[in-house]
C-alpha positions as CSV (number, residue, x, y, z in Angstrom):
1,M,0.0,0.0,0.0
2,R,2.8,2.4,0.9
3,E,4.6,1.8,-2.5
4,R,1.3,2.4,-4.3
5,T,0.8,5.6,-2.4
6,R,4.5,6.7,-3.2
7,A,3.9,6.0,-6.9
8,F,0.7,8.0,-6.9
9,L,2.4,10.9,-5.2
10,A,5.2,10.8,-7.7
11,N,2.8,10.6,-10.7
12,R,3.1,13.4,-13.1
13,R,-0.7,13.9,-13.5
14,F,-1.0,14.1,-9.7
15,Q,1.8,16.7,-9.7
16,Q,0.0,18.7,-12.4
17,F,-3.2,18.4,-10.4
18,I,-1.5,19.9,-7.3
19,I,-0.1,22.8,-9.4
20,G,-3.6,23.4,-10.7
21,V,-5.0,23.5,-7.3
22,I,-2.3,26.0,-6.1
23,L,-3.0,28.2,-9.1
24,I,-6.8,28.1,-8.6
25,N,-6.4,28.8,-4.8
26,A,-4.1,31.7,-5.5
27,A,-6.6,33.1,-8.0
28,T,-9.5,32.8,-5.5
29,L,-7.5,34.6,-2.8
30,G,-6.8,37.4,-5.3
31,L,-10.5,37.7,-6.1
32,E,-11.2,38.1,-2.5
33,T,-9.6,41.5,-2.6
34,F,-12.5,42.8,-4.9
35,P,-15.5,43.7,-2.6
36,A,-18.0,43.2,-5.5
37,V,-16.8,39.7,-6.2
38,V,-16.9,38.8,-2.5
39,E,-20.4,40.2,-2.2
40,S,-21.7,38.1,-5.2
41,H,-19.5,34.9,-5.0
42,G,-18.1,35.1,-1.4
43,H,-19.5,31.7,-0.4
44,L,-18.0,30.0,-3.6
45,L,-14.6,31.5,-2.9
46,T,-14.7,30.3,0.6
47,V,-15.6,26.7,-0.5
48,V,-12.9,26.6,-3.1
49,D,-10.4,27.9,-0.4
50,H,-11.4,25.2,2.1
51,V,-11.3,22.4,-0.5
52,A,-7.8,23.4,-1.6
53,L,-6.6,23.5,1.9
54,Y,-8.1,20.0,2.6
55,I,-6.3,18.7,-0.5
56,F,-3.0,20.2,0.8
57,V,-3.5,18.6,4.2
58,V,-4.3,15.1,2.6
59,E,-1.2,15.4,0.4
60,L,1.0,16.2,3.4
61,L,-0.4,13.3,5.4
62,A,0.1,11.0,2.5
63,K,3.8,12.1,2.3
64,V,4.2,11.5,6.1
65,Y,2.7,8.0,5.5
66,V,5.1,7.2,2.8
67,E,8.3,8.8,4.0
68,R,7.8,8.5,7.8
69,S,11.0,9.5,9.5
70,E,12.5,10.8,6.2
71,F,9.7,13.3,5.9
72,L,11.4,15.9,8.2
73,R,14.7,15.5,6.6
74,D,13.6,17.2,3.4
75,P,13.6,21.0,3.8
76,W,10.8,21.3,1.1
77,N,8.5,19.1,3.3
78,I,9.1,21.4,6.3
79,F,8.4,24.4,4.0
80,D,5.1,23.0,2.8
81,T,4.1,22.0,6.4
82,L,4.7,25.5,7.7
83,I,2.6,27.1,4.9
84,V,-0.3,24.7,5.5
85,A,0.0,25.1,9.2
86,I,-0.4,28.9,8.8
87,A,-3.5,28.3,6.8
88,L,-5.0,26.0,9.5
89,A,-4.3,28.5,12.3
90,P,-7.4,30.2,13.5
91,A,-7.9,33.6,11.8
92,T,-10.0,35.3,14.4
93,G,-9.2,37.9,17.2
94,G,-5.5,38.7,17.5
95,L,-4.6,36.2,14.9
96,S,-6.7,37.7,12.2
97,V,-3.5,38.9,10.5
98,L,-2.9,35.3,9.6
99,R,-5.9,35.4,7.2
100,S,-3.9,37.6,4.9
101,L,-1.0,35.0,5.0
102,R,-3.1,32.5,3.2
103,I,-1.7,33.7,-0.1
104,L,1.6,32.2,1.0
105,R,0.1,28.9,-0.2
106,A,1.0,30.2,-3.7
107,L,4.6,29.7,-2.7
108,R,4.0,26.0,-2.7
109,L,4.8,26.2,-6.4
110,L,8.4,26.5,-5.3
111,S,8.4,23.0,-4.0
112,V,6.1,21.4,-6.6
113,V,7.7,22.7,-9.8
114,P,11.2,21.2,-10.3
115,S,12.6,24.2,-12.2
116,L,11.5,26.7,-9.5
117,R,13.0,24.4,-6.9
118,R,16.3,24.4,-8.7
119,V,16.3,28.2,-8.9
120,V,15.7,28.5,-5.1
121,S,18.5,25.9,-4.4
122,A,20.8,27.9,-6.6
123,L,20.0,31.1,-4.8
124,L,20.6,29.5,-1.4
125,R,23.9,28.0,-2.7
126,A,24.9,31.5,-3.9
127,M,24.3,33.1,-0.5
128,P,27.9,33.0,0.8
129,G,29.4,34.6,-2.3
130,M,26.6,37.1,-2.3
131,S,27.4,38.2,1.2
132,S,30.9,39.1,0.2
133,I,29.4,41.3,-2.6
134,V,27.0,42.9,-0.2
135,V,30.0,43.9,2.0
136,L,31.8,45.3,-1.0
137,L,28.7,47.2,-2.1
138,S,28.1,48.6,1.4
139,L,31.7,49.8,1.5
140,V,31.5,51.5,-1.8
141,L,28.2,53.2,-0.8
142,Y,29.6,54.4,2.5
143,V,32.7,55.8,0.9
144,A,30.6,57.6,-1.8
145,A,28.1,58.9,0.9
146,V,30.9,60.5,3.0
147,M,32.5,62.1,-0.2
148,A,29.1,63.4,-1.4
149,T,28.2,64.8,2.0
150,K,31.5,66.8,2.1
151,L,31.4,67.8,-1.4
152,Y,27.7,68.7,-2.1
153,G,26.2,69.0,1.4
154,Q,25.9,72.8,1.1
155,A,24.8,72.8,-2.5
156,A,21.9,70.2,-2.0
157,P,21.3,70.0,1.7
158,D,18.0,68.0,1.0
159,R,19.9,65.4,-0.9
160,F,23.4,65.3,0.8
161,G,22.9,67.4,4.0
162,S,23.9,64.5,6.3
163,L,25.4,61.1,6.1
164,P,22.1,59.2,6.4
165,T,20.5,61.4,3.9
166,S,23.5,60.9,1.4
167,L,23.2,57.2,2.0
168,F,19.5,57.2,1.0
169,T,20.1,59.5,-2.0
170,L,23.0,57.4,-3.4
171,Y,21.0,54.2,-2.8
172,Q,18.2,55.8,-4.9
173,T,20.8,56.8,-7.5
174,M,22.2,53.3,-7.6
175,T,18.7,51.9,-8.4
176,G,18.4,54.4,-11.2
177,D,15.4,56.1,-9.6
178,D,15.3,59.8,-10.7
179,W,19.1,60.0,-10.6
180,G,19.2,62.5,-13.3
181,N,17.3,65.2,-11.3
182,I,19.5,64.4,-8.3
183,A,22.6,65.1,-10.4
184,R,21.2,68.2,-12.0
185,D,20.4,69.7,-8.5
186,V,24.0,69.4,-7.6
187,M,25.4,70.4,-11.0
188,D,23.7,73.8,-10.7
189,E,26.5,74.8,-8.3
190,H,29.1,72.0,-9.2
191,P,29.2,71.6,-13.0
192,T,31.8,68.7,-12.7
193,A,29.5,66.7,-10.3
194,W,28.5,64.5,-13.3
195,I,31.9,62.9,-13.0
196,F,31.1,61.7,-9.5
197,F,27.7,60.4,-10.4
198,T,28.9,58.6,-13.6
199,I,31.7,56.8,-11.8
200,F,29.4,55.8,-8.9
201,I,26.8,54.4,-11.2
202,L,29.3,52.5,-13.3
203,V,30.8,51.0,-10.2
204,C,27.6,50.1,-8.4
205,T,25.2,49.3,-11.2
206,F,27.4,47.9,-13.9
207,V,30.1,46.3,-11.8
208,V,29.0,45.3,-8.3
209,L,25.4,44.4,-9.2
210,N,26.4,42.4,-12.1
211,L,28.7,40.3,-9.7
212,F,25.5,39.2,-8.1
213,L,24.3,37.9,-11.4
214,A,27.7,36.1,-11.9
215,V,27.5,34.4,-8.6
216,V,23.9,33.2,-9.1
217,V,24.6,31.9,-12.6
218,S,27.7,30.1,-11.2
219,A,25.5,28.5,-8.5
220,M,22.9,27.4,-11.0
221,D,25.5,25.9,-13.2
222,E,26.8,23.9,-10.2
223,E,23.2,22.9,-9.3
224,S,22.7,21.6,-12.8
225,A,26.0,19.8,-12.8
226,E,25.2,18.0,-9.7
227,E,21.7,17.0,-11.0
228,R,23.3,15.7,-14.2
229,A,25.8,13.7,-12.2
230,A,23.1,12.3,-10.0
231,M,21.0,11.3,-13.1
232,E,24.2,9.7,-14.6
233,D,24.9,7.7,-11.4
234,T,21.2,6.5,-11.3
235,T,21.4,5.5,-15.0
236,A,24.8,3.8,-14.4
237,N,23.4,1.8,-11.4
238,Q,20.4,0.8,-13.4
239,T,22.5,-0.4,-16.3
240,Q,24.8,-2.3,-14.0
241,R,21.8,-4.0,-12.4
242,I,20.5,-5.0,-15.8
243,L,23.8,-6.4,-16.9
244,Q,24.0,-8.4,-13.6
245,E,20.5,-9.8,-14.3
246,L,21.5,-10.6,-17.9
247,T,24.6,-12.4,-16.7
248,E,22.6,-14.5,-14.2
249,L,20.0,-15.4,-16.9
250,R,22.8,-16.5,-19.3
251,K,24.2,-18.7,-16.5
252,E,20.8,-20.2,-15.9
253,V,20.3,-20.7,-19.6
254,A,23.7,-22.4,-19.9
255,A,23.0,-24.6,-16.9
256,L,19.7,-25.8,-18.4
257,R,21.4,-26.5,-21.8
258,R,24.0,-28.7,-20.0
259,E,21.2,-30.6,-18.1
260,N,19.5,-31.2,-21.5
261,V,22.7,-32.5,-23.1
262,L,23.3,-34.9,-20.2
263,D,19.8,-36.1,-20.4
């Protein structure tokens, strides 16, 4: 019975069914933000939401039945359990805020869709390298903020009047949000300020931020390489097992032939 349940959970059609339930549930939770829809179809939305939750609970119970002690060793199982547990928590009184967290069920797509799971795994793998880049970016931002405060604090006190203000303004510049007007405000009194902003944007946006992409891409390549290696090992083990079975069959056939010859 356990093996049948395991095969059913791993079935592609069942996985597609779960994905469909997640998408429908996410859509109904989005429709609940429209008062007119809630007024006319509120009961139907509630029924769909409860049915989806029951399906998720049954799926988790089936996984616990199949995997037993191995269930908690899979981080994705813990992730799914937490999301479903939040949905099962009472959403009344002081816990009414949990009602808005029901949309977190849409994040179950991360654990159900293999491609999304690989992306998340790659991001987690890239965290150590990304932390070093964050330190580098923070250092560049701090140095530039100190320079900007001393150079342009009097020319644009609203933008660079203090270190915290300069940090926020340069962070805004780094994201490309209205940086042109920021530069023009300073250039009214410091015409050469464009040199500072150009160098800052080149260093932050086109160098440091692209390092993030490089680290993530490298982590995704490592993740893909490990998956290919695992698939190759599985294929090799299956091939070896088949060859062993063929060898045993040949020995049995040869033994039967010898018995026939002796007879």
